[in-house]
N, C-alpha and C positions, 0 to 999 in steps of 0.2 A: 796614642795620639798621633795626629798627622796634621802638619802646618802647611799651608799654601797661600799664596797670594792670588786672590781672585779680584780682579779689577773692581774698585780702585783700592781695596782694603785687605789686610791679612785676615785669614780665617784659621781656626784651630778646630779640628774634628776630634772628638773623644767619646769613649763609652761612659754614659752617665749610669749612675745607680738606679735610675726609674726604667731600665731596660732598653733605652733608645740610645742611638748615637747622637750626639749635640753638636751643633755648629756654633762656635764662639767667634763672633765677627766684630771687627772694630769698626764701629759706626761713624764716629766723629769725635775730635778732640780727646782722643784716648779713651773714650767710653766703649764698652763692649755690650753687644747684644748676644744672650745665649738662648738658642732656640733648638727644639728637638726636631730631629728629622723623621718624618713619617716613613712607615714601612721598614724601619730598622729594628723593630721589636720581633725578634725571631724565636724568643723563648729560652734563650741562653745568653750568656755574657759574650759580647763581641770584642774581637781583638783584630789586630793586623790590618787597620783601616788603611785604604789607599784612595786617593782622590786625583781624578783627571779633570783639569780645567778645559772648559769647552766654551763655544761662542754664547750658549744660552746659560751659562752658570758652571756646573760641573757634573761629572759622573762619580759614583761612589762605589767601592769594592770592599767587602770585609769578610772576615771569617768568624765564626762563632765557636763556642766550646764544644760543640759537637763535631768540629772540623768541617763544617759545612762552609762553602764560599759562595757569598751572594753578590749580585751587582744591582745597583739601582740607578736607573737613567730614565729621564722622561716620565717620571711618576710611576715607574714599574719597577717591582722587584722580582729577580730571576735567581733561582739556584743555578749557579753555573759549574759547580764541582763539589767534590768531597775527597778528604784524604782518608784513605782505606789502607791500614797497615804501612803508613808513612809514604804511600804513593798517591799523587794527585790524580784524580780520575775526573775529567771533563764531562758534564752532563750534555752539552751542545756547543760546539765551537762556534757556532753562529752568535752566541751571546757575547763574544768578544768583539764583535764588529763594531760596537758603539765606541770602543777605545780606538780603533783604527780611524773610524770616521772623525772623531774628535781631534785627532792629531792632524788628519788631512785638512779639515775645516778650518783649524787654527792656522795652518801654513799658508792658507790662501790669502790671508790678510797681509801677508809680507811682501 
């Protein structure tokens, strides 16, 4: 599970038994909306969910039980790395750029 406040309400991201990561978001007056996040069905159980707030919502990164690490941002899923023998191997360093851009974009508002 991963909890984060995305304006204006808190969100909880978790691996659901249906094979997707779900976004449980508070919508109003203490009510919650549970929605599945497309592109998170990678054929095995997801874990180590990480969320980066951005101006347009959020970027999502997660690992599956095959030790593959994926990023989802702007409606695209990218395999960004894999653990092999306990060592993390990047597929392409460029896929991490969305995290850097998100941090820079958010700091422009201050």
